[in-house]
N, C-alpha and C positions, 0 to 999 in steps of 0.2 A: 590825847583822845578828845579832849574838849574842843580843841581847834577843829578836829574832823567833824564833830557833831555840829558846830556852828556852820561849817562850810556846807555840809549836807542840808542843813536847814535853809541856808540861803539858796542852795540849788533847787530845793523843792519849791521855794517861793517863785523862782523864775520859771518853773515848769508850767505854771498857769498860762503864761504868755507864749510858751514855746510852740504848741500846735498851731496857733495862729500865725506865728512867724514862719513856721515850717511850710505852711501852705503858700505864703508869699514868695519864699525862696526855694521852691521845690526843685527847680532845675539847677541850682547852684550849690555852694558849700554852706553847711549849716552853722549856727552859732556855736561858739566854743563852750564846752561844759567843763567844769572844774571839780576835781575830787581832791580830798586831803586824807592821806593815810600815813601811819607811822612806818618808819623803816623796820626792816627785819621781820615783816609779817610772814606768817607761815604760808607755804604754797597751797593754793586752793582757797585762800581767804577772799572774801567778797569785797570788791572795791566800791561797786555801785551797780544799779540796775540800768542798763543802757536803754532797754525798751521803754521803761517808765520815763526816764529823763528825756528821751527823744519823742515820746508820744507815739510810739509805733506799736503795732501788734507783734506779739512774740513770734508768730509764724512767719512774719516778714523777714525776721533775722535769717532764717534758713533759706527762704526762697531768694533773697537778694544777696546771699553769700556774704554776710557781715564778717569782716576779718580785721585784724590789727596790722597796720603797716608800720613797722619800726625796724631799726637796724638790729636791735636785740629784743627778743620777745620776752619782756618782763610780765606782760599781761596777755590774756586770751579772752575771747568772748564766748560765753556759753549760749549757743543758739537755741537751746531748749527753753531757758528761762530768762535770757537777756542779761545775766549778771556778767560783770567784768571781774575776772579772777586773777589772782597773783599766780604767775607761773614760774617765777625764778626768784632767787634771793635778791633783796633790794637793800643795798648798803649805801646810805646817804653819803658817807665819807668817801666812798669810791666814785659815786656818780657826780657829786658836786663838792670836791675838796676845798676849793677856795671860796665858795659862795655860801653865805648863811641861808639864802633862799634857794631851795632845790625844787625845781619844777621839771617834771618829766613829760614832754609833749607826746601825745599819741594821735595817730591818724586812723580812724575807723573808715574803711573803704567798703562801699556797697555797690552792687550792680543792679541793672534793670530798674530804674535808670542809674547810670554811673554817678556816684556821689561820694563825698568824703566828709567826715565829721571830725572836727578837731577837739581833742579832749586834753586837758591839762591835769596832771596828777601831781599834787604837791606832796613831797616826801618830808614828813615831820621828823625832826631829830628826837632820838631817845638817848638817855644817858648810858650809852654802852661802851664808852671809852673813858678811862680814868686819866687825869693829868699825869704827865711824866716829864722828867728832865732829860735833856740829851746826854748828860754825863752822870755817872753814878756818884761822883764826888767832885768837889770844887776846892782848889787850893789857892789861898790868897796870901801873898806876902806883903805885910804892912810894916812900915818903918815905925820904930818906936817913937819917933818924933812927929808922928802924924798929928795934924792939928785936929782938935775936937770939931766935930761936925763934918769931917771929911767923909765923902760918900764913895762907896765901893760897889760898882755895878755887878750884878749877877745875871747869869743866863736865865732867860724866861722859861717857864715850864710850857709844855705843849699839850693841848687837849683838842682832839679831832672833832669833838662835838661843838655845836653852836648854840647860841642863845643862852638860856638859863643853864643848860647842861654843860656849857663851856667853863673854862677856867675863870674863877671869880675872885679868889683872894689867896694871899700867902700868909703863912704863920711861921714865926721864928721861935725856936726854943729859948728858954729864959737864960740871960746872962747879963752881967752888969756893964760890959764894955760896948756892946753893940745893940742898936735898935734897927728895926726894919721899916723901910719906906717904899711904897709902890708908886711908880710914875708911868705916864703914857710914853712908852719908848718907841714903839714901831707901829704906828697906825693901827690902833685897836688892840694891840697886845700889851698887857701890863708887865713892866720890867721891875723886878725887885732890886733894891739897893740897901746895902748895909751902911749905917751912919755911926761913926765913932762917937761914943757918948763919954768915954772916960780915957784918959791918957794911958798909953800902953807902957809897960816896962818889961823889956825883954829879959832883964836880969831876974825879975820877979816871976814872970810866966812867959815862956818863949813861944807857946802856941795855945790856940783856943779851938775847941771843937763845937760846932753849931749844927743844928738840924733845921733845914728849911722845908716846909710842907706847903704844897699847892693844893687848893681845894676848889672843886667846881660847885655849881648850884643845882645839881640834879637831886632827884629824890629816888632812891637814897643818894647821899653825898658820896662822891668818889674823890680820892686824893692820891698824891704822889709826893715822895720825899727825896731829898738829896743831902748828903753830908758836906758841910763847909769846914775845911781845915784852914785856920789862920795861923801863919807863921810870922812871928814878929822879927823884923830885921833891924839892922843897924840904921842909923839916922841918915836920911837923904831928904833934905828940906825943900827941894825944888822939883816939882813934877814936870814932865814934858808938856808942851803947849802946842796944839795944832794950829796951823795957819787959818783954818776955817772950822767952825763948829759943824757946819752942814755942807757937804759936797753934793752937787747935782750934775748929772751928765746924761745926755741923750745918745743912745747907742742903737745903730741899725742892726736888725736881726741878720742872721746867716753870716756873721763874721767868721773868718777862719780862726782856728785855734791858735792861741798865742798872740792875738792882737791886743795891744796896749789899750786899756780902758781909761785908767786914771792913776795919778801918782799923788799920794798924800805926804805931807811934810809936817813933822813935829820938832820943836826946839826945846832943849833942856839947858837951864842956866848952870847946872852943876858941871863939875869937871870930873875928868877921869872916868872911872867906870860908872859913876852915877849919871854921866852925860851920854853914855852909849844907849841908843834907843833901838828897840826892836818893835816890829809891828806884827799884829796878829788879828785874825777875825774873832770878834766876840760872838757873832751869830754864825754858827756852823751849818745849821740845817739848810739844805738846798743850795746854799751859797758856795760851799766847798766843791760842789759838783759842777758849778757853772763858771767860777772864777778862781784864780790863784793869786796869792799875794807874796811879793818879795819881802821877806822879813827884814831885810837890811835897808832896802831903798824905799819901801812903801809903795811900789808900783803894782797896780792891779791889772791882770791880763785875763783874757777870756780863756776858758779851759774846754768847755763842752759846747755843743751846738746851742746857739741862742735862738729860740723860736718865739716869735711874738704870740703865736697861737697857744703856746703853753703858759706863758706869763708875760704880761705887758709891762711889768716894772719889777725892780728888785731893790730892797732896802736892807742895808747892812750896817754894822758897827765895827769900827776898827780901833783897836787899842794900841796906844804907843806907851811902851814901858822902858824906863831907863835902867841902868845897871844897879841902881840902889833899890829897885823894886817899886818905885813910884810910877803910876800909870795914869793915863788920861784917855778919853774916848772921843771919837767924832762920828758923825752920821753921814752915810753915803746913800743917795737915792739915784738909782739908774733907771731911766725911762727907755724902754725898748720901742724903737720906731718900726712900724709895720712896713714890710716890703711885699710887693706883689709876687709872692713866691708860690702861691697855690692857685692852680687852675680851677675854675668852677666845675662842678659835677652835675650831670643830668641823670636823674633817677626816675625810671618809669615805675609807676605804681599800678597801672592797669592799661592793657593794650587789647584792642580788638584786631585780631590778625587778618580777618576777612570781612569785606563789606560788599554789597551788591552794587553793580554799576549804576543803578537807578536811585542811589542814595541821595537824599536832598541835601542842599547846602546847610552847613551849620551842625551836621551830625558829629558828635564827639566820638572819636575813634581811639584816643589815648589820653591818659592823665599822667603828668610827670611833674617833678619839682627840681629845683636847682639848689645847690649848696656850695658856698665858697667860704673857706676858713679865714680868709683875710677880712679886714675890717675897713670901714670907710668906703672910699671910692674903689679900693681894691676888692671889695666884697660885693659891689653892686653889679648885678648880672643882667645882661640882655640876651634874649634867645631869638634865633632866626633859623630859617630852613635854607640850606645851601642850594638844593635843586629847585628847578622850576616845576613844581608839582601843584595839583589842585588842592592844596591843604594850606591852612594858616594856623598860627598860634594865638590863642587868646589867654591873656593874663588873668590869674585868679588871686586869691589871698594867700599870704604867707609863702611867697615864692612858688606857688603852684600854678601850673599852666595846663591848658587844654589844647589838644591837637584836633582841629575840626576840619571838615571838608569845606572847600572854597572854590568849587567849580564842578562842571559836569565831568563825569567819569565815563570812560569808554573802554571796556575790556578788550575790544577788538584792536584798538590802537596800542594800549599799554595794559597788559594783564597784571603786572606786578609793579608796585612802587617801593623803592628803597628810600625811605625818608630819613635824612640825616639832620638832626637838630644840633645846632652849634650854640653853646653857651659861652659868652665872652664877657669878661669883667671890664671895668673902666680904669684899670691900673695902667701904669706907664713903665714899660710897654704892656699892652693888654695881653692877658692869657686867655686861652679858650680850650674847650674840650668838646668832643662830638660824640653823639650816641645815635645809633641807627636802629630803625625798626622796619620790618617788611610787612607791607599791606597788600594782601591778595584781593583782586577784584573778581567777585563772583559774576557769572554770566546770567543775563536775562535775554529773553527773545526780543531783541530790539532791531534786528536786521533782517530784512526780507531777502530771499534768494536773488541773485543777480546773474543774468545770462551773460555768457562770454561775448555774444554778438547782439547788436540791436535788432537784427532780423536775419533770418536764414533763407538762402535761396539754394535749392537742390535741383540739380540736373540729372535726370535719369532717362536712359533710353527705353523706348517701348519694348514690349515683349519680354520684360524682365521676368525672372523666375519668381513665383509666389513665395512669400516668406523671406525674401532677401532683404538685407539691411540697406536702406537708401540714404539715411542721414543719422546724425547724432547731435542732439542738443545737450548743452552742458551748462549748468548753473552752479554757482558757488555761494555758500552762506558762511560768513565768518564766525557765526556763533558756535558754541560747543555742544556736544552731545546731541540730544534730540532737537535742540534748537537749530542745529546746523545740518541735520540729516534731511536731504532733499528727495522728494519723490515727484515723478512727472506724470502728466495726464493731458489728454486732448480735451479741451473745453469748448471749442467752437471750430466751425469749418464752413466753407461756402458750398460744400457738398450737402446732399440730403442727409438729415440725421440718421435715417434708417440705413442709408447706403454707406455711411462713413466707416462703420466697423468692417465692411467688406473691402474697403480700399486700403486703409492704413491702421496701424496700431503702434503704441509707444511702450517701451519697457519702463516700468515705474522706477526701477532702481538705476539703470544705466542711461536712460534718455535716448536709447537707440530706437529709431523709427523704422518699422518694418512695413514692407508692401504685402498686403494680404492677397493681392491678385496681380495678374499681368496687365499692365497698362497698354492702352492703344492710343497712339498719337492722333489717329484720325478721329477718334471719338472724344478723347479728353486730353487737351493740350496743357492745361495747368489747373491747379487748385491750391487753395490756401488753408492752412491749419493754424489754430491758436493753441500753443502748448503752454501749460501752466506748470511752474515749479513751486512746490509747497513744502515748507518745513514742518516739523513735528512738534513745534513749541506750543505753548498754551498762553495766549491764543496763537493760532497758527498764522504765519505770514506767507504771502505768495507773490509771484510775479509772472507775467505773461509775455510771450514772444511770438512773433508771426513767422511761420515757416511756409514758404512758397515752393511748391513742387512743380517743376517744368518738365514735361514729358517730351523727350527728344525723339526725333524721327529716325527710323531705320528703313532701309531699302527693302521693304517687305511687300510692295505692290508693283507689279509689272505694268508698263504702259498699256493703255487701252486705246485702240484705233477707233476713232469715231467716223472718219471718212478716209478711204472709200468703204462703204458698208455693203453687205450683201442685199440683193433684191428680196422682194417679198417671197419669191419662190425658192430662195436659197442660191440663186445664180449670181455671179459677180457682175457688177455693172461696168460700163465702159465709158470712156471719154473720147470725144472726137477732136481731131486736130486738123485745122485747115491745111491743105497741101502746100499752100503758099506761105506757110508760117515762117517768119524770119527768126534768126537766132535770138534768144531771150524771150520768145513768146511764152506767156504763162499758160501752161496746158491745164494743170490742176494743182491741187494742194492736198497733201496728206495731213490730216488733223488727228492728233492723239493727245490724251491726257494721262496724268499719273496722280494717283491719290496721295502720294508722298509729298514732301515739301523740301525746299532747299535744293541742294545738289542732287538729292535722290529723285527730284521731279524735273531736273534739267534735261530735256530731251534733245537727242540728236538723230538725224535721219541719214541713212546710208543705203546705197544701192547694193543689193546682194546679187542680183542677176538681171541682165537686160538682153533683149533680143538683138539690139543694135547698141553696143556699148557707148559709142560716141555721139549718139543722136540726142540724148536728153541729159540735162543736168538737174541735180537735186540740191536744194538749199539745206545746208548742214543743220541750221537751227530753225529755219522757217518751214521746211517740208514742202517748199514750192517746187513743182516740176516744170522746168522750162526747156525749150528746144535749144540745144547747143549749136546746131547748125541747120541749114536748110535741108529739106527732104531731097534725097538724091533719087536718081532713076533706079539704082540698084537696091534701094531700101524697100523693105516690105511695107505694105499698107497697114498691117496689123503689128503692133508692138506690145511687148509684155515687160513690165518692170516689177521686180520683187524688191520691195523696200523694207528695211529693218529699222525699227524705232527703238533706240536704246536710251535708258536713263543714265544719270551720272553717279549712281551708287557704286559701292564696292562690296561684293561684285555686282556688275551692272545686270539689270534685267531688261528683256527686250520683247518686242512683239513684231510680227511681220504683216505686211499688207501687199496685195497683188493689184497692180494697176494694168488695165487693158486699155490701150490707146489705139485708135483707128484714125488713119489719115483719110479724110473725106471732106468734100466740099458741101455735101448735103446728107441729111439723115437717110435718104433713100439708097444711097450708095453703101451705107453702113449695114443696114438691116440684113440683106442676104449674106453678106460676108460674115456677120457675127453669128448668124444662125447655123452656118455650115462649118464653123471653126472647130478643129479637133480638140479633144480633151488635152489640156496642158500637161506636159510631162513634169515629173518630180524634179524641182530645181535642186534639191539636195543631192540626188543621185548624179545629176549632170555635173554639179560642182565637184564632187568626189572624183569623177572620171577625169575632169580636166586637171585636177591636182596630181593625179597619178601620172598622166601623160607628161606634164611639165617636169616632174621630178625625174622621170626616166630620161627625158631629153637632156636635162642639165647634167645628169650623171654621165651619160655617154659623151657629151661634149668635153666634160672635165677629163675623162679618161683619155680621149684622143689628144687633148692638149698636153697631158703629161707624157704620153708616148712620143709625140712629136718633139717635145723639149729634150727628152732623153736621147732620141735619135740624133738631133742636131748637136748635142753635146758630144756624142761619140764620134760623129763625123768630123768635128773640129779637132778632136784629140788624136785621130789616126792619120798617119803620113799618107801622101798621095800614092806612093808605091804600094803600101799595104792596102789602101782603099781600092786601087785598081785590081789587086789580087782578089780582094773579097768580092767586088762587083765588077766583073770584066765587061759587062754590057755598057758601062758608062765611060770606058776608056777610048772609045773610037772617035769621040768628038772633042776637039780642042777649041777652047775659046768660049766666050759667053754665048748663050742661046737658049731658046725654049722650044721644046717640041711643039709644033703647031697642032698636033693631034691630041685630042682629049675626049673622053667619053663623058657625057652628062650622066649624073647619078641622081639619087634621091636622098632626102634627109634620113638620118642625121648626116651632117656635113663633116668632111675632113679637109683641112686646108693646110697648105704649106706656103711659105713666102718664097717667091723666086723673083729676082730682079735681074733683068737683062739690060745690059748697057751697051750702046754703040757710040760712035763718035758724034752723032748729031742729036739723038733724042732718047728719051726713056719711055718705056712702054709698060703699062700695068695691065696684065691679063688675068682673067679669072679662069683658071684651068684645073683640070683633074690630073693628079700625078699618075703616070703609067710607067710600065717597065721599059718602054722604048725611049724614054727621055734620057739623053746622053749625059754623062757626068762632066763635071768641070775639071779643067786641068789644074788650076791654082785657086785654092779656097781662101788664101790670105789676101788676095787682091781683087776678089770678086764677091758680089752678093747678089742673090736672086730672091725675088718675092713672088711666090706662086700662091694665089688664093683660088681655091676651087670651091665653087658653090653649085650645088645641084638643086634644081627647083622641082617641086612636085606638082606645080600648078600647070595650067595650060599656057600657051604662048602669050606673050604680052600683046595687048591690043594694038591695032594698026597705028593709032595715033602715037602710041608709045614707041613703036618701031620707027615711025617717021621722025619722032623727036630724037631718037638715037642716031639717025642718019645725019641730022643737023645738030651735031654735038656742040653745046655751048662751052665756052672757056671755063676753066675751073674757078670756083667761087669760094674764097676762104671764109666768108661770113655766113655760110649756109647753116641753118639749124632747122630742126623739126619744130613745127608749131605744136601747141598743147594738144590740139585735136588730132595731129598726125602722129604723135608719139605712141608707140605700142605700149600696151599695159592694160591694167584693169580699169573699168568704169569709164573708158573713153576720156573725155575732157574734164572729169571730176577733179576736184582739188585733191592735194596730197593727203589731207586728213580724212577724206571720204573714201570708203572702201567700196570698190566696184566688184562685179562678178568676173570670173575667168572668161576670156574671149571664146566666141564660138569656134568650133573645130574647123569650119570651112575657111577661116582666115588665118589659121596658125602659120601656115607656110609663108604666106605673104608678109606677115608680121615679122617673122624671124629673118627673112631676107632684108626687110627694111632696117632691122637692128644691125645687121652686118654692114650694110652700105652706110648706115649712119656712122659706124665706127671708122670706116674708111674716109668718110667725108670730114669727120673731126680731125683725123690725122692730116688730111690735106689742108685744113684750116689752121694748123699750127697748134691745136690743143692737145696733141698726143703727148703722152708721158714716156715715150720710148727712149728719150734722150736726144742729145744733139740740139741744134738750133731750131727755131720755130719754123714749122712747115717742112722740115727735112726728114722726119721720122727716124732721126739718128743716122742718116746716110751721109750727110756732108762731112762728118768726121772721117769717113773712109775714102770717099771719092772726091772730096774737095767741095768748096762752096758753090761751084758752078752747077752741082747736081742738087736740084730741089724738086719738090713735088709739083712745081709748075709744069713739069714735063709729063706728069701722070695724067692720062685721060680721065675725064669725069664721066662716070657711069651712073650718076644719080638720076639723070634725066630719063633713064630707061626703066626706072622702077616706078610702078604704080601702086599706091597704097589703097587697098580696098576700103570702101566706106568713105573715101575722099575723092573729090574731083580735082585734085592738084597733084602735080608731080614734084619730085625732089628739087627741081630747078626753079620752082616758082619764086623762091626768095631772091635768087640771083637775077632772074629775069625782071623782077620788079625793080631791083636796084639799077639794072641797066636800061630801064625805060621800055622794055619789051613786054608784049602781052604774053601771059602764061599760055603754055600749050594746051593745058587742060582747064580752061576757065569755065565760068558758069554758062557761057554761050554754047558750050559743047556738051552739056549734060546729057541731052537726049541722044546725041550721036554716040557719045561714049557708051551710053546704055545699050544702044543697038549693037555696037560692036561686041559688047560684053555678052549679049545674048547669042550672037553668032558664034 
């Protein structure tokens, strides 16, 4: 207790300087404090006041969570008053059995800020253990001839206490033969020895009984006794002698059991049984558990596991005794060599499991210590972090380390770190161990929202329904919770601020942009918005993106005709055309515009109806009206064109314009004609009428063609005898021939092919089939071609008849010119749609079509089969029969509206003047009038 008082006094003296030192080393580990207490103190006993010794307020102990960090809790901290209390039984002999100085280190850990205080508690010994001998009795056999002064060693007593309380002295009961002597036997342990003071006489007294008492220095004194029985044996005057008085050996730890450690040898000069030596341990405690001795050979072997960490050396005594009872001893010192057989340990005393990502560098997140049971280099430990993480290890005192931040943290990249700390010693080979902690990174609002695109371009067609979704912007925020929750809004636009809400809106949650009204491409073609994405962090972060809306065009505007326009009084204007206008003369131009754009505003011009279909041409894209040919004598002076203007939309929209054209050389010729002209008829009604007539005509022609094909098929399949029986009127004429009588008819036409062949020439006749026509005798060897055409018109003009009298030879290159071909819109291009032809020219047009077919057959373009220009006949009648023998009737056909006949092309090739040239315009016109 006196030692404790002195230590406490010394501690209080140091407390004067402690607050000043504490302020200097506030962030680190504090100075070590020492206490001294006796062992076996009652639980709850006060060791010292931590608050006083550290210079802290008592309330700081609770707020900073002061606690004792130790493997076994022998002490606790009372946070109410700051006292360190004994919480478990403290036995110095169990805590520090081999050491006289027993110091129990404590680590007092505090938080906020994280700190550790090192405290040493010295355990003072009390005299709680009496000395004792390992054996209850000792038997010594001593020869009666033992020399005076001979020493006989005895086993030392054992006292677990240390210092003054340990074994101090031995006392021997009184006798006249022996005295007691104590010598330093085994490094700090006193070994008693008996010294022969008087010669023994076995015959006088064969045994002696002594009592040996071991006394310690405690207060009160404790002691232990053992009985020594001495048996006097017969004379053996030579004791065994060891080769060495002291044996020393170095032994590595972790040797397997049974490994030979050392062999001792003793020699006895006696003979016989007195020379037989046996070996034995004189020191049995702990030695018998670790080593075994061969009593005959003196070889020492390992018995149990030898661990340097338990004991670094062993000292023992071995006795060699001969058969006569004489013995001698030697000393053996075994030094245990440390092996690197213990890996270092990493022990965490305090860990912060979660830190924010904006934590500054150097922030302490964990406190740990290392421990290695080995010694020397095998116990020197270095720590490192295996992973590449933004943390580092800082060394502190007494194998303590700090884990601190060493770089920027970003939760969005790495939200959790598994930090593995590896402790490695310097042994060979080095050993290591690892310990891991998990550090969670808490989120802060350090990331602004990011849009998926740098800018958005939205295409929307006009006339969209109000409230429709036209686009969606999307932004992402890698933060968590409210820091990553994004809302959208429109913050700027090139529209008027008051009008913005009536055009578009954006959903704050989804980013969907809605159209609040129907857009009109003609009024608003594009506008731009600035959409902001804003998170809900504190402070909030935001990002902007540009959204451009392009309003696409729809075909919602029909073309508008600017020219020709109505006059001031509502009447249609007219254009004059010189009578001598040549083909390609620009008469006028239809001008139209379309409010749409692109294809929807691409206009095309088409002729719907014309008084004279082939007289004028209309530019498809320009709208220019030009003369397609020169004005003929039969052409009327007043012409009317119905023009349609269509755009390129789907479906297309159109507008119509009526052109009144007057052929006149002066304005005075035009005025009376224009004033007296009748009201124009409805072009739509006329067009419908022409369509009905054309469909009916085509249907009748198709039906007649089917009937004729069926009749020919039946005629070919029936035998001549049966055919003569069915139609007796045809049996009276034998041989090929054609009845010269035929009756002209009217359209629609029925035609049969009939070919009459004689020895010299072939003739092609246009006839009408009658009942008087005789039958043919042999259908397999003959073919006839009968084409009957009935005209509804008047007779051909005189010049056409004259041309027929002077028939030109057949021309295989004959074709219709574009102006002469029958069809809609006269000479317009194929992609331009004209009106149906006037009724007065229908018959003549159809005649021209039939003759054109015959002409193409004569030219070799027919697909009826056979060779070119044979119409499939050469296969039946031989190659000498060709269409060269068929007369050409094209010169007899006059095409209305044209001043040329069908033989113009051939005449021009032959260098002849055409029969109906320009020079005969007026004459031809007069004949037409007649």
